[in-house]
VOGUTI-378571 format. One record per residue (C-alpha): residue number from 1; x, y, z. Coordinates in steps of 0.001 Angstrom, whole numbers. Example, Ala and Ser with C-alpha at 12.3 -4.5 7.8 and 13.67 -1.06 7.14 Angstrom:
BEGIN
SITE   num      east     north        up
SITE     1     12300     -4500      7800
SITE     2     13670     -1060      7140
***
This chain:
BEGIN
SITE   num      east     north        up
SITE     1     78822    119981    113905
SITE     2     76506    117345    115246
SITE     3     77076    115806    118629
SITE     4     74864    112771    117447
SITE     5     77167    109968    116245
SITE     6     74452    108621    113699
SITE     7     73711    111911    111930
SITE     8     72490    112157    108304
SITE     9     76024    113316    107273
SITE    10     77966    110241    109246
SITE    11     75648    107595    107713
SITE    12     76057    108923    104516
SITE    13     79938    108832    104752
SITE    14     79593    105344    106159
SITE    15     77735    103749    103513
SITE    16     79825    105584    100714
SITE    17     83065    104491    102459
SITE    18     81577    100771    102809
SITE    19     80487    100711     99217
SITE    20     83661    102249     97643
SITE    21     85951     99957     99736
SITE    22     83870     96896     98896
SITE    23     84217     97806     95307
SITE    24     88331     98433     95632
SITE    25     88569     94660     96959
SITE    26     86217     93337     94563
SITE    27     88247     94957     91894
SITE    28     91543     93540     92625
SITE    29     90239     90121     92050
SITE    30     88466     91156     88895
SITE    31     91468     92540     87517
SITE    32     93648     89457     88450
SITE    33     91202     87251     86882
SITE    34     91163     89452     83353
SITE    35     94903     89201     83433
SITE    36     94767     85418     83836
SITE    37     91992     85448     80944
SITE    38     94521     86894     78622
SITE    39     97153     84397     79885
SITE    40     99360     87205     80863
SITE    41    102562     86249     82669
SITE    42    102664     85554     86184
SITE    43    104477     88766     87233
SITE    44    101924     91128     85711
SITE    45     99322     90119     88624
SITE    46    101766     91546     91378
SITE    47    102489     94509     88879
SITE    48     98957     95612     89331
SITE    49     99693     96797     92732
SITE    50    102572     98795     91542
SITE    51    100605    100672     89089
SITE    52     97762    101206     92006
SITE    53    100150    102508     94462
SITE    54    102270    104994     92130
SITE    55     99394    107512     92449
SITE    56     99550    107429     96301
SITE    57    103392    108249     96255
SITE    58    103418    110695     93477
SITE    59    100238    112563     94873
SITE    60    101138    112401     98591
SITE    61    102179    115990     98931
SITE    62     98962    117214     97428
SITE    63     96020    115062     98292
SITE    64     95560    116761    101780
SITE    65     95731    120133    100904
SITE    66     93255    119308     97792
SITE    67     90746    117302    100512
SITE    68     90885    120670    102480
SITE    69     90360    123142     99903
SITE    70     87174    122071     98605
SITE    71     83955    120560    100773
SITE    72     85165    117189    101746
SITE    73     81791    115372    100404
SITE    74     82664    116743     96839
SITE    75     86360    115459     97117
SITE    76     84735    112104     97959
SITE    77     82326    112438     94890
SITE    78     85004    113014     92580
SITE    79     87449    110435     93617
SITE    80     84521    107813     93572
SITE    81     83862    109113     89791
SITE    82     87576    108657     89234
SITE    83     87532    105151     90317
SITE    84     84531    104447     88298
SITE    85     86174    105678     85464
SITE    86     88995    103397     85905
SITE    87     86733    100334     86380
SITE    88     84876    101357     83266
SITE    89     88044    101528     81308
SITE    90     88966     98134     82413
SITE    91     85649     96954     81334
SITE    92     85976     98362     77762
SITE    93     89594     96749     77221
SITE    94     91916     99052     78384
SITE    95     94935     97494     79629
SITE    96     94328     96428     83257
SITE    97     97509     97634     84607
SITE    98     96640    101281     83227
SITE    99     93043    101113     84349
SITE   100     94146     99941     87819
SITE   101     96401    102768     88020
SITE   102     93453    105188     87222
SITE   103     91454    103838     90095
SITE   104     94660    104470     92241
SITE   105     94559    108180     91572
SITE   106     90935    108218     92698
SITE   107     91811    106124     95913
SITE   108     94955    108325     96679
SITE   109     92435    111545     96563
SITE   110     89982    109662     98473
SITE   111     91973    108660    101590
SITE   112     92527    111969    103380
SITE   113     89042    113307    102676
SITE   114     87326    110190    104380
SITE   115     89463    110661    107406
SITE   116     89429    114260    107608
SITE   117     85564    114546    107098
SITE   118     84616    112802    110531
SITE   119     86281    115567    112568
SITE   120     84046    118037    110629
SITE   121     80816    115862    111335
SITE   122     81241    114995    115009
SITE   123     82478    116572    118026
SITE   124     85939    115814    119500
SITE   125     84578    113531    122235
SITE   126     82927    111254    119549
SITE   127     85830    111028    117171
SITE   128     87305    108094    118297
SITE   129     83938    106275    118238
SITE   130     83286    107225    114751
SITE   131     86900    106434    113674
SITE   132     86028    102848    115057
SITE   133     82679    102874    112799
SITE   134     84837    103709    109799
SITE   135     87592    101010    110693
SITE   136     85046     98273    111469
SITE   137     82922     99020    108311
SITE   138     85926     99328    106188
SITE   139     87096     95794    107447
SITE   140     83789     94251    106844
SITE   141     83782     95682    103246
SITE   142     87363     94459    102690
SITE   143     86022     90922    103629
SITE   144     83166     90915    101870
SITE   145     84646     92790     98486
SITE   146     87400     90063     98159
SITE   147     84952     87064     98639
SITE   148     82534     88507     96428
SITE   149     85255     89764     93705
SITE   150     86811     86092     93866
SITE   151     83540     84600     93289
SITE   152     81928     86775     90969
SITE   153     85411     86699     88924
SITE   154     85163     82784     88880
SITE   155     81732     83277     87442
SITE   156     82437     85757     84647
SITE   157     85069     88696     84513
SITE   158     82449     91079     83014
SITE   159     79795     90552     85423
SITE   160     82628     91297     88337
SITE   161     83800     94432     86383
SITE   162     80144     95766     85799
SITE   163     79133     95089     89580
SITE   164     82393     97013     90662
SITE   165     81141     99894     88424
SITE   166     77658     99639     89779
SITE   167     79172     99906     93296
SITE   168     81334    102992     92682
SITE   169     78275    104528     91046
SITE   170     76257    103742     94247
SITE   171     79154    105237     96290
SITE   172     78932    108354     94477
SITE   173     75196    108574     94774
SITE   174     75711    108139     98716
SITE   175     78453    110979     98455
SITE   176     75913    113197     97126
SITE   177     73912    112851    100515
SITE   178     76690    114208    102580
SITE   179     75628    117529    103695
SITE   180     77860    120332    102283
SITE   181     80279    121392    104847
SITE   182     82218    124560    105080
SITE   183     85444    124198    103878
SITE   184     88604    123392    105901
SITE   185     90987    125860    104448
SITE   186     89074    128327    102071
SITE   187     92362    130385    101518
SITE   188     94244    126938    100106
SITE   189     95989    128006     96879
SITE   190     97123    125369     94864
SITE   191    100788    125880     94876
SITE   192    102552    122813     93886
SITE   193    106165    123644     94517
SITE   194    105253    125120     98084
SITE   195    103060    122147     98883
SITE   196    105953    119694     98002
SITE   197    108150    121641    100223
SITE   198    105972    121591    103093
SITE   199    105450    117928    102337
SITE   200    109349    117147    102644
SITE   201    109586    119415    105781
SITE   202    107007    117488    107466
SITE   203    108744    114099    106198
SITE   204    111901    115305    107744
SITE   205    110592    116312    110925
SITE   206    108743    113041    111678
SITE   207    111899    111125    110314
SITE   208    114164    112727    112757
SITE   209    111359    112208    115654
SITE   210    112544    108738    117517
SITE   211    108831    107894    118086
SITE   212    107183    108949    114744
SITE   213    110084    107250    112967
SITE   214    109720    103856    114876
SITE   215    105960    104095    114127
SITE   216    106421    105005    110423
SITE   217    108874    102100    109707
SITE   218    106860     99814    112005
SITE   219    103473    100382    110385
SITE   220    105027    100620    106494
SITE   221    106500     97127    106921
SITE   222    103233     95784    107976
SITE   223    101002     97107    105194
SITE   224    103970     96263    102600
SITE   225    103655     92725    104026
SITE   226    100068     92860    104040
SITE   227     99866     93667    100172
SITE   228    102460     91404     99032
SITE   229    100759     88424    100893
SITE   230     97521     89171     99232
SITE   231     99163     88788     96035
SITE   232    101401     85745     97074
SITE   233     98305     83904     98015
SITE   234     97050     83911     94699
SITE   235    100293     82073     93411
SITE   236    100642     80019     96395
SITE   237     97140     78648     96706
SITE   238     97255     76571     93402
SITE   239    100707     75162     94523
SITE   240    100506     74668     98103
SITE   241     96794     73598     98541
SITE   242     96026     72163     95062
SITE   243     92770     74764     94619
SITE   244     92982     76361     91129
SITE   245     90141     78669     91647
SITE   246     90408     82600     92141
SITE   247     87636     82373     95211
SITE   248     90169     80458     97445
SITE   249     92964     83125     97776
SITE   250     90321     85757     98170
SITE   251     88593     84198    100881
SITE   252     91956     83541    102547
SITE   253     92837     87258    102198
SITE   254     89518     87562    104002
SITE   255     90721     85321    106985
SITE   256     93861     87787    107290
SITE   257     91136     90759    107670
SITE   258     89442     88723    110438
SITE   259     92687     88255    112167
SITE   260     93351     92063    111963
SITE   261     90245     92992    113495
SITE   262     90727     90617    116158
SITE   263     94248     91825    116777
SITE   264     93111     95453    116678
SITE   265     90540     94887    119214
SITE   266     92901     93133    121926
SITE   267     95329     96016    121155
SITE   268     92541     98525    122260
SITE   269     92333     96616    125342
SITE   270     95888     95957    126457
SITE   271     98036     98625    124653
SITE   272     98562    102151    125508
SITE   273    101218    104654    124291
SITE   274    103133    104053    127665
SITE   275    103683    100318    126915
SITE   276    103705    100464    123195
SITE   277    106945     98179    123063
SITE   278    104503     95331    124075
SITE   279    103584     95152    120598
SITE   280    106943     94080    119236
SITE   281    106839     90548    119911
SITE   282    103291     90229    118002
SITE   283    105232     92191    114973
SITE   284    108224     89401    115124
SITE   285    105576     86735    115155
SITE   286    104330     88087    111741
SITE   287    107316     86704    109990
SITE   288    107617     83292    112113
SITE   289    103951     82697    110894
SITE   290    104449     83523    107421
SITE   291    107242     81342    107342
SITE   292    105029     78467    108824
SITE   293    102508     79306    106271
SITE   294    104847     78792    103337
SITE   295    105023     74831    103958
SITE   296    101637     74218    105122
SITE   297     99558     72108    102764
SITE   298     96242     71719    104562
SITE   299     93399     74397    103969
SITE   300     92472     74413    107662
SITE   301     95978     75008    108754
SITE   302     96468     77828    106343
SITE   303     93362     79486    107223
SITE   304     94385     79202    110943
SITE   305     97956     80718    110205
SITE   306     96332     83513    108349
SITE   307     94101     84519    110981
SITE   308     96763     84534    113426
SITE   309     99163     86459    110954
SITE   310     96239     89086    110837
SITE   311     95773     88910    114388
SITE   312     99525     89366    115044
SITE   313     99370     92368    112643
SITE   314     96331     94117    113898
SITE   315     97689     94190    117443
SITE   316    100870     95275    116283
SITE   317     99770     97949    113878
SITE   318     96844     99989    115690
SITE   319     99009    101009    118625
SITE   320    101818    102222    116016
SITE   321     99124    104404    114110
SITE   322     97978    105742    117449
SITE   323    101539    106812    118281
SITE   324    102123    108325    114912
SITE   325     98858    110532    115086
SITE   326     99776    111795    118791
SITE   327    103470    112646    117748
SITE   328    102119    114205    114239
SITE   329     99604    116200    115997
SITE   330    102411    117661    118425
SITE   331    104717    118398    115584
SITE   332    103536    118698    112212
SITE   333     99700    118411    112273
SITE   334     97577    115293    112266
SITE   335     96838    115785    108339
SITE   336    100547    115985    107517
SITE   337    101324    112901    109738
SITE   338     98995    110907    107679
SITE   339    100133    112263    104160
SITE   340    103813    111046    105412
SITE   341    102574    107839    106699
SITE   342    100722    107205    103450
SITE   343    103870    108038    101539
SITE   344    105968    105464    103439
SITE   345    103413    102704    103363
SITE   346    102859    102795     99844
SITE   347    106704    103089     99100
SITE   348    107279    100226    101334
SITE   349    104382     98340     99706
SITE   350    105995     99047     96013
SITE   351    109332     97825     97330
SITE   352    108132     94565     98757
SITE   353    105915     93837     95903
SITE   354    108838     94580     93453
SITE   355    110813     92258     95222
SITE   356    108193     89748     94475
SITE   357    107934     90642     91087
SITE   358    111823     90119     90641
SITE   359    111301     86675     92490
SITE   360    108339     85910     90073
SITE   361    110380     86930     86896
SITE   362    113430     84619     88090
SITE   363    110940     81600     88409
SITE   364    111724     81433     92234
SITE   365    109194     78827     93304
SITE   366    105992     80345     95134
SITE   367    106760     78316     98289
SITE   368    110461     79476     98546
SITE   369    109429     83137     97753
SITE   370    106783     82949    100689
SITE   371    109472     81593    102852
SITE   372    112037     83892    101934
SITE   373    109317     86792    102545
SITE   374    108368     85680    105870
SITE   375    112580     85656    106840
SITE   376    112414     89289    105534
SITE   377    109307     90346    107879
SITE   378    111319     88653    110767
SITE   379    114727     90498    110293
SITE   380    113140     93863    109799
SITE   381    110939     93907    112550
SITE   382    113731     92229    114892
SITE   383    116212     95163    113653
SITE   384    113442     97547    114641
SITE   385    112760     96028    118136
SITE   386    116538     95691    118994
SITE   387    116972     99422    118044
SITE   388    113899    100382    120101
SITE   389    114894     98468    122977
SITE   390    118541     99966    122985
SITE   391    117251    103451    122973
SITE   392    115403    102955    126170
***
């Protein structure tokens, strides 16, 4: 255990995480460009997300124990190699949906290891700072990844995919520089049925806990919204703003990420677990802003609205995560809480993106779809807020 925040291990983790997250986000836009180059039907673009999250949903009970049963640096290495395999498959002509699903398996395995490893590398008093560094570098990686992915895919899909493969390879090299840590739970036996039972037990406990349930539903609606909005932008930008290239939707999804960073910073300063209900108006605002966005036709208006959507989202979701970690820690353990949260968030993404696919297949105009979507979020979070305030 190092007391130094910038030990070799932490720096290796941060570099690996940064490059891997950058590649994840660039890959989405490369995959979209690939589908467009095949003249695939429009509904296949949101379908990419469905193939990606299915691994998170199915593997939710197992990835945490897997991360704890081996040295976490090695788990991250294996996960990055799986992502590399998926991106490589896309490059050599495997169906983009299937290949992106393979990347999803790597991403699902990667997630618990990257968070779990921090508590093994730094002392408890540095953990919040280490998490902050991880979150901060991830947000920058999401921004850069989306922007670069869109730019490269506009130039050439092959160049974009080769760059993504190269990035995963670099991330894997960084993973090998992480010191070999002792295994968190050396006695872990991989018993799928037992693990599934434990997972559903934790799911039950958290679902019955008022605070945890509020946090789970609240944050899931937000992440489901985020992933659907990113895909909606790909269809919305050419129609609403008359800009045909892929860089613009990528840049606009980066505007949302900038907003999230602003909102998260504000939340850190103004919200504590005691006054957490203050985040509810921000959540409701997300729906209103998306409804306004649907009908905007000016690029700068759209950028402004998307930064605001992100800021409202960051302000709303960060305290909810903290609430869940606190409740999880007190009931089923922090690791189990994160696993349940991942399961709910990805399920919500699947449902909301699925809804968008249905609209797309039924030729609902994208402006109408975006507006409907804003209404839905407004309704969902308002209902959550009313229920929450009645309980008090």
